[in-house]
N, C-alpha and C positions, 0 to 999 in steps of 0.2 A: 589247320592252324595258320594264321596269317603271319607274315613277317612283320615284326614290330619296329618302330622307329629306333634308330641307334643314336647313341651319343657321338659327338665328334671324335674322330680317330686321332691318335697320336701319330707323329711321323709324317713322312712325305706324302702319303695317300690321303691325308686328312681333309683335303678340299675337293676330293673326287667323289661325285655322287654315285659313280658306278661301284663304289665299294660296297654298297648295299647288296650287291649280287653274291657276296660271300655267304649270306644267310638264306636258308629256306624258311626256318622258323626260329625267331628269337622270342623266348617265352616271356609273357608279361609277368608271370609269377614263376621264378626259377624253381627247379626241383631241389629242395634242400637236402643236404646230406646229414649224416650224424653230427651231433653237436661237438663231439670230440673225435680225435683221430689224427693220423699223420698228415692228412691232406686238409684238415680243418681250415676254413678261411679261403681256400683256393676255388676258383671258378673255372669250369671247363665246358667245352662244346664237343659235339660228336657229329661225325659225318652222317648224312641222312640215308645211309644204308645200314645203320646200326639202330637197334630198337630202344625206344624209351617208352615206358608203360603209359598208355592212354594218349599217345601222341602219334600222328600218322608217320609212317615210314614211306617215302616216295621214291627213293633211289633216283631222284631227279626226273621222274616220269609221273606226271599227275594222274594218268590213267591207272597206274599201278598202285596208287595210295592204299595203304592198309593200316589199321590200328593195332598196335602191339599190346598184348595182355600183360606183359611183364617186361622189365628191363633186360637188356642183354646182360650176360653173365659179367662181362668186364665193367659195364656201367654200374651194376649193382655193387660190385666190389669197391668201386671208386666212391659211390655214395656212402657206403658203410664206413669208408675211411675218412669221411667228413667233407669231401668235395661237393660243390654245388653245380648242378647242370643248368646252363643258361640258354641252350638252344641247339639247333641242328643246322649243319652247314651244307653248302652247295657242293656239287660234285659232277664230274663227267658221268653222264647217264649210265646207270647200272655198273658204275665203276669201270667203264670201258673207255680208257683214254689216259693220256699223261699230260694234258695241257690245260684243262679247266675251261674250255669253250663249249663243250658238248652238253649243254644244259638249257632247257627251255626257261630256266629261272635267270638266265643271263650268263655272260662270260665273266669269270672272276679275274680281276686285274692283278698284276704284280703289285706288291705293297710298296715298291720303290718307284715304279713308273707305270702308270695305268695304260700305256700303249702296249705293254708287253703282257704275255700270258703269265699266269701264276704257277703253272704246272698243275698236273692232276694225277689221278682223278680226285685226290683229296684236296682240291683247290681251296675250298672255303675254310677248311680246318687250318691249313697253313696260313692263310691270310689273316684270320682273326687272332692267331698267336703272334704273327709278325707285327700286326698293328697294335698289339697290347690290349685287345678287347677281352681276352681271357688269359688265364695263367698257363693253360695247356689245352690240348685238344686230341681227340682220337681220330685217326684215319684208318684206312685199310691199305694193304699193299699186296698185290698179286704180281705185278710186273714192274714195280717201282713207284707206285702211287704214294708211298709213305716217305719217299726220299726225294724225288724230283721237285715237288713243291717246296720242300725244306731248303734245298740247295738254291732255288731261284728266289727265295724270300729271306735269306740270312737267318735261318733258325735251325734247330736240331731236329732231325727226323730219325727216330729209333725204330728199326724194323727187326723185331725179335726173331729168334729161331722159331720155325714153325712148331705149333703145338704148345708153346710156352704160355700164350694167352688164348683163352677160349674164344672160339668164333660162334658160340651159341648165341642166337639173337642177332646175328649179322647176316644180311642177305648175301649169299655167295656170289662171287664173280667166277672163280674157278676153284671150287672148294678144297681140292687136294693141295693147292699151293697158296691159299689165302692166309694172310696174317692181319691181325689188328696192330696198328702202328701208333706211335706216340709222337706228337709235335710239342716242343717246348722251347723256350728261349735258351736254356742251358742243358748240358748233358746231365748234370746232377738232378735236376727236376725230372727230366725224362726217365732217368733210372729209378727215381723214387716212385714215379707212377707205375713203372714196370713192376717193381717189387710188390706194390699194393695189388695190382691187377692180376698178377700171375697166380697160378694154382691149377692143379690138374682138375679137369671137369669131365667126368665120365660120360656126360650127356653130349659132349662134342665128339663126333666120330673120328676126328683127326687130332684130338688132344693126346698128349703123351707125357708121362712123368720124366722130367729131364734133370740131369745133374750138370750144372754149368761148370765150365772150366774155372778152377779156383785159384790159379796162380797168375799174377800179372805177366805181361810180356817181359822178356829179359831186357836189361839195360841197353844191350846192343841187339837189335832185332832186325829181321830181314823183311822188307816189304816188296811185293811184286808190283810191277807196273807194266801194262801192255807194251810190247816192243814197238808196235805200230799204233799210233794214236790218231784219232779222227776228230777234228773240231769243226768240220763243215765250213771252213773258211773263216772262222771266228778267231782272229789272232789275239784278241784280248783274253779269251778263254784259254788259249794255248799258253800265253805268258803267265796267266794266273796259276795254271797247273804246274808250270815249272817252278814258280815260287812256292807252291805247296810241297813239292818234292824236296826242295831245299829246307823248308821248315821242318818236315818230318825227319830229315837227315840230322838236323840240329838237335832233335829230341832223342837221337840215338839210333836212328834207322839207317839201314843200308839198302840201296835200291837194287833190285834184281829184275831183269827183263824177263817177261813171261810171254808165251805164245797165246794171244787172245783168241785165235781162230776157233778152237773148240768151244770156248765159252760163248762166242757169237753164234756158233752152230746150235748150241743148246737154246740160246735166246730165241732163235728163229722158229723153233718148234712151237712156241706158245701161240703164235697166230698163223704160221704157215704150214701147219700139219693138222692131223686129226685131234690134237690136244685142244684146239679151239672149240671142239664139240662140247667140252665141259662148260664153256661160257653159255652156250645155247641151252644145255641141260639145266643150268641154274635157274632159268626163267622160262622154261619150255611151255608150261601150261598157259602162262600169261602171253608169251610172245606169239604162240600159235593163234591165239584168239584176238590179239590186239597189235599185230605187227605194224599196222599203219600209225599207231600211237607212239612208236619208237622213232627217234630222230636219226638222221644220217650223220656220220657214217656208222653209228652204233648199230643201226638196223642191219646193214650189210654184213658187219662183223658177226653178229649173232646168227644171222641167216646162213652164213657160210658153214656153221656147225652142223647143218642138216646134210651136208654133202658127203659125210663120212659114215661108214658103218663100223660095227664093233671091232672087226678085224683090223680096220685102219687105225682105230684107237690103240689097240694092243700093239700094233707095229710101231706106232709113235712112242709109246711108253718104252718099248725095247730099245729104240734108237736113243732115247734119253738116258737109259741106264748104260748103254754102251759109251756114250759121251762121258757120263759121270765116272766110269772106270778109267777112261783115258785121261781125264783131268785130275783124278785123285793123287797121282804122284807129285803134282805141283806143290802140295802142302808139305812135302818132305824137304822142300828147298826154300820155302818162305813161311813167315809167321802170320802174315795178313796180306791182303790185296788192296792196293790203292787205285781208285779210278775217279775221274770227274763225276760228280753227281749227275750233272747234265753238261754236255759238251758245248752248249751254246744257249743263247736266249732267242726268243722268237716273238715278233709282234703278233697281236691278236689278228690284225689284218692279214698277215702272211699265213697264219695258221688256218684261217677260214678259207683262204684261197687254195691251199693245198693241204688239207687236214691229215691225210694219211702219211705223206712223206715227212711233213714237219713233225708230226707226232712220233714217227719212227726215229727221227734224229734225237729227240729228247730221251728216248729209251735206249740209246746206244750202249749204255753201260749198266743197265738195270735188270733186263728181263731174265737173265740166267740165274739170278741169286736164289729165288725161291725154288725154282725147278731143281737146283742142285743142292738144296737144303743147307744154305749158308745163312749166317747172321750178318747184319749190316747196320752201319750207323753213319748217317749223313751229318756233317758238321760244317758250319760256316768257315770259310777260308780267307776271303778278302772281298773288298768292294773295288770293282774294276774302275778304270779311269772314266768310263761313261756313266758311273753311278749305279750300276747294276751289281747284284751280289754274285759271288762265285762260291760254290761249295764242293767239298770232296766227300767221298764215301769210303769208309774203312770196312772191309769185308773179311770175315773169318769163317772157319768151319762151324758146323752145328755145335751150339753150346758155348761159343766164344763171346757171348754178349757182354759179360763183365770185363773181359780183357779189352774189348773194343771201347767200352765206356771209359775205362781208366785212361787209356791212351787218348781217346777222343776229347776228354775234358782237358788234358794237358795241351793238346793241340789247339783247342778252341781258345784257351786262355793265352796261349802264345801269340795269337793273332792280334790281340788288342782291340777287337771289334766291339761295337756296342750291340745292344740286344734288338734283334729284328729290325723293324723300321722305326722304332721308338726313340732312338738316340740315347736311351738310358745306358749307363755304364754297366759292365758285367760285374756281378757280385764275386766275392772271393771264391776260390775253388773249395769243394767239399771233400773231406776225406772219404774215400770209398773202400768199403770192406771187400776184399777179393776172396773171402771165404765162401765157398759154395755150400758147405755143410752147415746146417742150422739146427737149432733146437727150439721147440715151442715151450714157453713157460707161462702159466696162468698167474696173474697177480690179482690181489683181492683188496689191498688197502692203500698204503702210502705210495705205492708205485703206480697207481692208476693214473691215467692221463689227467694232467692238471694238478696232481697231488705233489707234495714236497719232494718225494724221492723218484719221481718219474724220470728225472734227468739221468739217473744211473742206468736206465735202459737205453735211452737215446744216445748217450755217450758211447755206448758199445755197439752202435749200429743196429739196434733192435727196431723192428717195425710192428705196429699194431695190425693184427690180421683178423681179429674177431672180438666182438663184444657178446658175451653169452652168459650162461649160468652153469653151475655145477649140477650134477645129479642131486636129487633131493635126499642126500644122506650126510649132510654136514651141518654144524652149528657154528655161528660166528659170535665172537666175544670182543668187547672193547677192553684192551689190556690196560691196566692202570700204570701210571708213571712212565709211559714210553714217550720219547721225544725224537721226532715228531710223533703225534698220536698214531698208534697202530692197532689193527685188529689181530686176533688169533682165530684160526679156523681149525676145527677138528672133525674127523670122521666119526660118525656115531652109528648105532645099530639101525637097521632098516625100520622105517616108520617113525623114527624119533627125531629126524632132522628136516632140513628144508633146502631149497635151491638157493644158492648164493650167487649174486652177480659177480662176474670176473671179466677181465680183459685177457686175451691171449696174445702174447708178443712172440715174434720170431727173431732169434738172435743168432749171430754167427757163433759156431761152436768154439772158435778160438777165443772169444771174449766171455764165454759162459762161466768159466772157472773164476775169473776175477769178480764177476757179479755175485756168484754164490758166496765168495769169501767176505762180501760186505754184509751178509745177513747175520744179525746178532741173535744169540739165544734169547728167549726160548723158541724163536722161529727157525724154520728150516725148510728144505725143499724135499718134496716127496711126489708120489704119483697121484694126480687128481682125476676123478671121473667126471666128464662133462655131461650136459643134458642129453647130448646125442649118443652117449655111450662110449665115446672115444676117451683116451687117456692122454694126459700131457703132464709135464713137470709143473709143480705149483707150490705155493706157500702153504705150509701146515704148521701147527703149533703143538708144543709139548703139553699134555693134559695137566701136568702138575702146575703149570703157570696160570691156570684159569681160576685159581682160588682168589676171590674178591673181584673177578672180572665181571662186567655187565654183559649178560646174554642179549645180543641184539639181532638174533636170527630173524625175528619177526619183521625187521625192516628190509630184509632181502638183499642187503649189501652195505658196504662201508660208505659209499657215496651218499646213499639215501639217509643213513644215520647221521653223517656229518651235516648234511643240509638241514635236517630237522633240529639238530643241536644248535645250529647257528641262528635259528629263528627265535626272537625275543619271547 
């Protein structure tokens, strides 16, 4: 699929023709999502190591190109939620790099100054969000690829806890530590995408059911900062980080110096030990047959994985676990860790002149996060005097994603920054539910998306997770005299009912009671059986209320009945 012509960009990069390098494929006909859903009307892009059905996945290596038979799990969930997929973005080849120059499709420029790198490997995904070409984008993060490009382009980069988002349909970089990441202009949108995309996927060998920490950080919280900081001579970045510390203190934080040495030791294992063999293993059949088709320095990095045997790999894993044990007590003294997302900016020219050293600098505060099973959120912090963005990363233990998002939104709004490189003002903050426990409830009538009472769900932080049908053992009736009009559904004997269209919404348990209290008789909540045999809470009706009601089971659902009734 060819890259299609793009509309002029918003923001500082609008007159730079190199901006086209952000895309590998921009679809002439976007992949439309569901007509309704929590992401309806939003447009997104995906990094080209993530599958979209019928579209080639290149991983920025034309010789590797392969066509996907189905969408990646996360892509399908986003489409089901109403979002529209508009294209696939450029990346450091095989997601091997943190700078955005390692691609035969071109170096992706920074959205603020095209002389500088965008950060990688999710370079294109970050750029198209910063430029306002899409509402959000998916990247991947193994060593910082979902964070560095966000920090360098003044957008949010959400790197979830490992296993929270399925990586099925994502070409691995190092599969045991890979994450799908989210780029968005605001924390609220990134979190909304995370909520929609998450869900245990048994077909992903590294997926796991996770309970997220449900309480926000205390009003007075402790944040760790490396006792010794390295900015590689970039005094503007050092000053910007000092300002970030002061801002976090103003939000209730207290700085605690931490020893960064063991974290750096863990980070070094990703490339300087047998753990790099996992990168080679991810593409071994292709690489062994087509090594010459892989660009440098990616070729040398992948080839280095051949130099280790199984015992070396086990030794490296043991070393990593030893470091994790040494670092674990750190969390007894801090609530989160604060680091620069990237300690400096780098020109494309300087990166190409010394790609390994300059790339390593950009990853100075990122590589350890996935190895040690942490969650992370990169948020914009300031625009430096030279006009380049500076971002910070909030890091927390496994499952702290909601805590980081709540604090991250407060921090981002305290900066007063505009969105990405668009110059557009930041929207008001969104109330975030910190309740980790949720309940799924199936709605059948006036609470459906776009219907009069749907707001009762959204006001309580509910999100649409599925559009499906009941098992074929229910009958649906239009209840007379109800305002707004409502249906009543009843369970009937096997063989006498039909399958009824429902939406399944997931709601924080803390708000469920107030929702149930709004339901008037003769309606109530009971246990419904869905088409797949699973059970959820859902609307049912007292049988005595059906006298004089119209049986509308044959229409298959309330929305279909209403649409037919509105036809003259």
